[in-house]
C-alpha positions, -999 to +999 in steps of 0.1 A: -451+798-807-453+775-777-423+769-757-406+735-758-397+723-723-360+721-718-345+687-715-331+679-681-294+682-680-274+656-663-247+670-641-215+651-633-224+652-596-257+632-603-259+599-585-258+567-606-236+539-617-200+549-622-185+540-655-151+537-641-137+529-607-116+553-588-080+553-597-058+530-576-087+506-565-094+472-582-128+459-587-138+430-564-137+395-579-171+381-585-178+348-565-183+317-586-218+302-587-219+267-573-223+240-599-206+210-615-168+212-614-153+213-649-129+186-658-092+194-655-075+202-687-051+176-700-014+180-692+006+196-720+024+172-742-001+144-737-033+150-757-065+134-746-076+122-712-048+110-689-044+072-687-043+055-654-010+037-647-012-001-649-003-020-617+032-032-615+035-069-623+062-091-608+083-107-633+098-142-628+132-125-624+118-104-595+102-135-579+134-154-581+154-126-567+132-122-536+147-142-508+124-167-490+126-187-458+156-209-459+150-247-457+170-268-432+199-284-448+197-321-454+221-342-434+251-355-452+263-391-452+283-384-421+252-374-401+232-406-409+219-423-378+229-459-371+205-485-383+184-499-355+183-535-346+163-555-371+166-528-398+176-536-434+213-535-439+227-539-474+194-551-487+190-578-460+170-576-428+192-583-398+173-599-368+190-604-335+172-630-313+172-621-276+193-644-254+176-651-221+194-655-188+196-690-175+193-698-138+197-732-122+181-743-089+195-776-077+168-800-067+160-837-068+134-851-092+110-854-063+116-818-051+119-801-085+082-791-086+083-776-051+114-757-061+096-744-092+067-732-070+090-713-047+107-697-077+073-686-090+063-671-056+096-652-055+090-638-090+055-626-081+067-611-048+094-591-066+068-575-090+067-599-119+032-601-135+015-635-133+009-635-170+047-633-176+054-667-162+051-702-178+058-733-158+068-766-176+069-800-160+088-830-175+072-856-153+039-855-134+018-825-144+012-797-120-020-802-099-035-769-114-030-783-149-047-816-140-076-797-125-081-773-155-078-801-181-107-819-164-129-791-180-116-798-214-086-787-235-105-758-251-111-741-217-076-750-206-058-734-235-082-705-235-066-695-202-032-697-218-043-675-247-057-649-222-022-645-207-034-630-174-021-657-150+006-682-144+002-711-168+013-747-161+018-771-190+034-805-197+066-807-216+049-827-243+026-797-250+054-771-249+054-766-286+019-753-284+027-727-257+036-692-268+066-673-255+066-655-222+093-634-204+100-661-178+098-698-182+103-722-153+111-758-160+107-785-133+127-816-143+106-838-121+110-871-139+095-883-172+112-901-200+146-889-211+137-880-246+109-857-235+131-840-209+160-836-233+137-820-259+120-797-233+150-777-223+161-764-258+124-756-266+119-738-233+150-717-241+132-705-272+100-697-253+118-675-226+124-640-237+141-628-205+148-655-180+149-694-180+148-711-146+156-748-145+149-768-113+165-803-111+197-823-110+225-800-122+245-828-138+214-840-157+205-805-167+240-798-180+239-829-201+205-819-215+217-784-225+250-797-238+269-770-219+276-760-183+251-737-167 
């Protein structure tokens, strides 16, 4: 009868995988394989995915409670500024007409025009602009006016409207002349009615100074008051 070969016997000392680790030593933790990260589990007590918190909205109460820049306080009735000249007061417009200064230069009828010329020269020498001066004659016109009128009234009054030089006019045309800071009147003759009417009108044309050259007594009677 043939012999059956014996099966190999496995001894405990044979090398191979150990079924159990040695006592007192823990097995190493296997490293995770890289891959998609799993979603975090929901928090206990709130089933389902967590909801994002809505942004806080400001209520009208919060907006009103937030302090803002303080506006300047409106002035009370006691801080009101005084009304300027010519402003409306009590529903009506108050206008205050300027009162010019009046200066008298004694002169005869024959020398009134020369006195007026000297007054104009003094005004210009002290810094007064030529366009600020208007000269009126009650008798014979000034030689400059006679010369300029020879070119026609249109060219003559155009120089008046330009206002850049001393202007000479007859008392009869004074109503056509506009106001200027200084008006010089030469009472060098002429009829009484024209001279009497010239002075009050010249007073309304002068905004700063009225200079009258002539007989003081006659001038005082024309103005109706002492000068």
